[in-house]
C-alpha positions in Angstrom: -0.1 0.1 0.0 1.4 3.4 -0.9 2.1 6.2 1.5 -0.9 8.2 0.6 -3.4 5.3 0.6 -2.0 4.4 4.3 -2.5 8.2 5.3 -6.2 7.8 4.0 -6.6 4.6 6.0 -5.1 6.0 9.3 -7.4 9.2 8.8 -10.3 7.3 8.7 -9.4 5.0 11.7 -8.7 7.9 13.7 -12.0 10.0 12.6 -14.3 11.2 15.1 -18.0 11.0 14.7 -18.1 14.5 13.7 -15.1 14.0 11.1 -16.9 11.4 9.4 -19.1 13.8 7.9 -16.4 14.9 5.6 -15.1 11.1 5.0 -16.1 9.6 1.4 -17.1 6.1 1.4 -14.3 5.1 -0.8 -12.0 6.4 1.9 -13.7 3.9 4.0 -12.9 1.2 1.7 -9.4 2.1 1.3 -9.3 1.6 5.2 -11.1 -1.7 4.8 -8.5 -2.9 2.4 -5.7 -1.9 4.7 -7.3 -4.0 7.3 -7.4 -6.7 5.0 -3.9 -6.6 4.2 -2.8 -6.1 7.8 -4.8 -9.2 8.7 -5.7 -7.8 12.3 -6.4 -10.3 15.1 -9.8 -10.3 16.9 -8.4 -8.5 20.0 -6.9 -5.6 17.5 -10.4 -5.6 16.1 -11.6 -5.1 19.5 -9.2 -2.4 20.2 -10.2 -0.6 17.2 -13.9 -0.9 18.5 -13.1 1.0 21.7 -11.5 3.8 19.8 -14.1 4.1 17.3 -17.3 3.8 19.4 -19.9 6.2 18.8 -23.2 7.3 20.0 -26.2 7.5 17.8 -27.7 10.2 20.1 -24.9 12.7 19.2 -26.1 12.6 15.6 -28.3 15.9 14.6 -31.1 15.1 12.0 -32.6 18.8 11.9 -31.0 19.6 8.4 -31.8 16.2 7.3 -35.6 16.9 8.2 -35.7 19.9 5.9 -33.7 18.1 3.2 -36.2 15.4 3.1 -39.1 17.6 2.8 -37.6 19.6 0.0 -37.1 16.3 -2.2 -40.8 16.0 -2.4 -40.7 19.3 -4.6 -39.4 18.0 -7.8 -37.3 14.8 -6.6 -40.1 12.5 -5.4 -38.9 9.5 -7.5 -35.4 9.9 -6.1 -36.9 10.1 -2.5 -38.8 7.1 -3.2 -35.5 5.2 -4.1 -34.0 6.5 -1.0 -36.9 5.6 1.2 -36.8 2.1 -0.4 -33.0 1.6 0.3 -33.1 2.8 3.9 -35.9 0.4 4.7 -33.8 -2.3 3.1 -30.9 -1.7 5.3 -33.1 -1.2 8.3 -34.3 -4.7 7.9 -30.8 -6.2 7.5 -29.3 -4.3 10.4 -32.6 -5.8 12.8 -32.1 -9.0 11.1 -28.3 -9.5 11.9 -29.2 -8.0 15.6 -31.8 -10.7 16.1 -30.0 -13.7 14.8 -26.1 -13.0 15.8 -26.2 -14.4 19.2 -25.7 -18.0 18.5 -22.4 -17.2 16.7 -21.1 -15.3 19.3 -21.8 -18.3 21.9 -20.2 -20.6 19.6 -17.1 -18.8 19.1 -14.1 -21.6 19.0 -12.1 -19.0 21.2 -12.0 -16.1 23.5 -10.8 -13.8 21.3 -13.5 -14.3 18.6 -16.0 -14.3 21.4 -15.0 -10.8 22.6 -14.8 -9.5 19.0 -18.5 -10.8 18.2 -19.8 -9.4 21.3 -18.8 -5.9 20.0 -20.3 -6.8 16.8 -23.4 -7.6 18.4 -23.5 -4.2 20.2 -22.5 -2.5 16.8 -25.9 -4.2 14.9 -28.2 -3.0 17.9 -26.7 0.4 17.4 -27.1 0.4 13.7 -30.7 -0.3 14.3 -31.2 2.3 16.7 -29.6 4.6 14.1 -32.2 3.7 11.7 -35.1 4.0 14.1 -34.2 7.6 14.8 -33.7 8.6 11.4 -37.1 7.1 10.4 -38.8 8.7 13.2 -37.2 12.2 12.9 -36.5 12.6 9.6 -39.0 10.4 7.3 -41.5 10.9 9.7 -42.5 7.1 10.5 -42.7 6.0 14.1 -42.8 2.6 15.4 -39.5 1.2 14.2 -39.3 -1.3 11.6 -43.0 -2.8 11.4 -44.2 0.8 10.6 -41.1 1.4 8.0 -42.1 -2.1 6.4 -45.8 -0.7 6.0 -44.7 2.3 4.1 -42.7 0.4 1.7 -44.5 0.6 -1.4 -43.0 -2.6 -2.8 -42.0 -4.4 0.3 -38.9 -6.3 0.2 -37.6 -8.2 -3.2 -38.0 -12.1 -2.9 -34.4 -12.6 -2.9 -34.0 -10.5 0.3 -36.3 -12.9 2.1 -34.4 -16.1 0.6 -31.3 -15.0 2.5 -32.5 -12.7 5.4 -35.9 -14.5 6.5 -34.6 -18.2 5.4 -30.9 -19.2 5.0 -29.7 -16.8 7.8 -32.2 -18.0 10.2 -31.7 -21.6 9.5 -28.1 -21.2 9.6 -28.0 -19.8 13.0 -30.6 -22.1 14.3 -28.3 -24.9 13.5 -25.4 -23.1 15.5 -27.7 -22.5 18.5 -28.9 -26.2 18.5 -25.4 -27.5 18.4 -22.7 -24.7 19.2 -19.8 -27.2 19.2 -20.2 -28.0 15.2 -17.6 -25.8 14.0 -18.5 -26.4 10.6 -22.1 -24.8 11.0 -20.1 -21.8 12.9 -18.1 -21.5 9.5 -21.2 -21.7 7.3 -22.8 -18.7 9.5 -19.8 -16.5 9.3 -19.6 -17.2 5.7 -23.1 -15.7 5.4 -23.0 -12.7 7.8 -19.4 -11.4 6.8 -18.7 -12.4 3.6 -22.5 -12.4 1.9 -24.4 -10.0 4.0 -21.7 -7.7 4.9 -19.0 -8.4 2.5 -21.0 -8.3 -0.7 -24.8 -6.8 0.0 -23.9 -4.1 2.6 -20.6 -2.7 1.1 -22.4 -2.4 -2.2 -25.6 -0.5 -0.9 -23.3 1.7 1.2 -21.1 2.8 -1.6 -23.8 3.9 -3.9 -26.1 5.2 -1.2 -23.6 7.3 0.2 -22.1 8.4 -3.0 -25.4 9.4 -4.0 -26.3 11.5 -0.8 -22.9 13.2 -1.2 -23.5 14.3 -4.4 -26.5 15.7 -3.5 -25.4 17.3 -0.6 -28.1 16.4 1.7 -28.7 14.6 4.8 -25.5 15.3 6.8 -26.9 13.6 10.0 -27.7 10.4 8.2 -24.5 10.6 6.0 -22.3 10.8 9.3 -24.1 8.1 10.8 -24.0 5.5 8.0 -20.4 6.2 7.3 -19.8 5.5 11.2 -21.9 2.0 10.2 -19.6 1.7 7.3 -16.4 1.8 9.4 -18.0 -0.5 12.0 -18.5 -3.3 9.3 -14.8 -2.8 8.0 -14.1 -4.6 11.5 -16.9 -7.1 11.0 -15.8 -8.0 7.5 -12.1 -8.5 8.4 -12.7 -10.3 11.3 -14.8 -12.9 8.9 -11.9 -13.1 6.7 -9.4 -13.6 9.3 -11.9 -16.4 11.0 -12.4 -18.4 7.8 -8.9 -18.0 6.9 -8.0 -19.9 10.4 -10.7 -22.3 9.6 -9.0 -23.2 6.3 -5.6 -23.7 7.9 -7.5 -25.9 10.7 -8.8 -28.2 7.8 -9.1 -27.5 4.2 -12.5 -29.0 4.1 -13.9 -25.8 5.9 -12.9 -23.8 2.8 -15.1 -26.3 0.5 -17.9 -25.4 2.9 -17.4 -21.7 2.4 -17.1 -22.2 -1.3 -20.4 -24.2 -1.3 -22.1 -21.8 0.6 -21.2 -18.8 -1.4 -22.4 -20.9 -4.7 -25.7 -21.7 -2.8 -26.6 -18.0 -2.0 -24.8 -16.1 -5.0 -27.8 -16.0 -7.2 -30.1 -14.6 -4.3 -27.3 -12.1 -3.5 -27.1 -10.8 -6.9 -30.9 -10.7 -7.1 -31.0 -8.5 -4.0 -28.6 -6.1 -5.7 -30.5 -6.2 -9.0 -33.9 -6.1 -7.4 -35.9 -7.4 -10.4 -39.2 -7.5 -8.8 -38.9 -3.9 -7.9 -39.9 -1.2 -10.2 -37.5 1.9 -10.4 -39.4 4.8 -9.3 -37.7 7.4 -11.7 -36.3 6.4 -15.1 -32.7 7.2 -16.2 -33.6 9.7 -18.6 -35.6 11.7 -15.8 -32.7 11.3 -13.3 -30.3 14.3 -13.1 -27.0 13.4 -15.0 -24.9 13.7 -11.5 -27.3 11.2 -10.0 -27.3 8.5 -12.4 -25.6 4.9 -11.0 -24.3 2.5 -13.7 -25.8 -1.0 -13.1 -22.6 -2.3 -14.6 -20.4 -0.5 -12.3 -22.5 -1.7 -9.5 -22.5 -5.5 -10.7 -18.7 -5.3 -10.8 -18.1 -3.7 -7.5 -20.4 -6.4 -5.6 -18.7 -9.2 -7.2 -15.1 -7.9 -6.6 -16.0 -7.2 -2.9 -17.0 -10.7 -2.7 -14.1 -12.5 -4.6 -11.3 -10.2 -3.4 -11.9 -11.4 0.1 -12.6 -15.0 -1.1 -9.0 -15.0 -2.6 -7.5 -13.5 0.7 -9.0 -16.5 2.8 -7.8 -19.2 0.4 -10.4 -19.9 -2.2 -8.7 -21.2 -5.6 -8.6 -18.6 -8.2 -10.7 -21.1 -10.3 -13.5 -21.0 -7.8 -13.4 -17.2 -7.5 -13.3 -16.8 -11.5 -16.5 -19.3 -11.5 -18.1 -17.3 -8.8 -17.6 -14.0 -11.0 -18.8 -15.6 -14.0 -21.9 -17.1 -12.4 -22.4 -13.7 -10.8 -22.4 -12.0 -14.1 -24.8 -14.2 -15.6 -27.2 -14.1 -12.5 -27.5 -10.2 -13.2 -28.0 -10.4 -16.7 -30.9 -12.8 -15.8 -32.3 -10.7 -13.4 -32.0 -7.6 -15.6 -33.7 -9.4 -18.3 -36.3 -10.7 -15.8 -37.1 -6.9 -14.6 -38.2 -5.9 -18.1 -40.2 -9.2 -18.3 -42.4 -8.1 -15.1 -42.7 -4.6 -16.0 -43.1 -4.5 -19.3 -40.1 -1.5 -19.8 -36.5 -1.4 -20.1 -34.1 -1.9 -17.4 -31.7 1.0 -16.7 -29.0 -0.9 -18.0 -30.3 -0.1 -21.5 -29.7 3.4 -21.2 -26.1 2.8 -20.6 -25.8 0.5 -23.3 -27.3 3.3 -25.7 -25.2 6.3 -24.3 -22.4 5.1 -22.5 -21.2 1.8 -24.1 -17.5 2.3 -22.9 -18.7 2.1 -19.3 -20.5 -1.6 -19.9 
């Protein structure tokens, strides 16, 4: 890592909650990659948790409320897209909070148990953050149930596959048999590589990038950047834990690989969301707010595979994951057109920005 990237990573590491308002999400990912190369131990990550702790109650949402009301004047489609994305993140944070504890209890060593305990606290804090934001900015009280009730298209079907089924079933197996190390490995794979290392990182990058470009919601931007920095610790713990699992027994990496292949299509469909119609067409979106679906696809798959390579999966397996992932996205985009009877936004980029595809 060059000196400039190291300086960026260290600045993000040391940033206070207030200073995170000026941190770009890409800089958080530089810091995350810095940790990936450094291979911190669970206790190293615990120490970072102490240094980087933050309070949801110190966030000021007063500007956010005015900005949110202003979006109703001319950018209602953008506001709808934002609220749908906020709600999906709210669901994800609550799901992790509700199901993580068996992995804490079943951790194979005390340092891992200590770190995972901090992650449980983080996830609860993230849920409180979203609850405050929905109440004070969006104007929806009552927590997640009311936020869900307001979501026009509910959740995408693949979201339910991972969060309502596979995640719950995996952690339930760990709860019933906490000494089943293979089940714990599978749970860590789902949490730390699929949910956080692919889905959350992708959503955070483009949501925070959009908000920064629009110059709105400073309270949300600050808090969600803090969430992203928290998750840099979580993801890197998962990589380290699975790397050690592979050293213990190569069959554990085979379990990681099979879990990824089993959930890859659902994960790609969560990002592509073919059953959720876009609230605003690319032609009607301000040019500086356009998000290229090809770039999203590439970022999501690279986020996953570079961590899989680091923890020990073969290049052949990672290349196959990328190949299948690209196909799953293509299928989802085509399905979008079949369901809604209109072009998927990627057609816009095919016509006007072919070099970017």
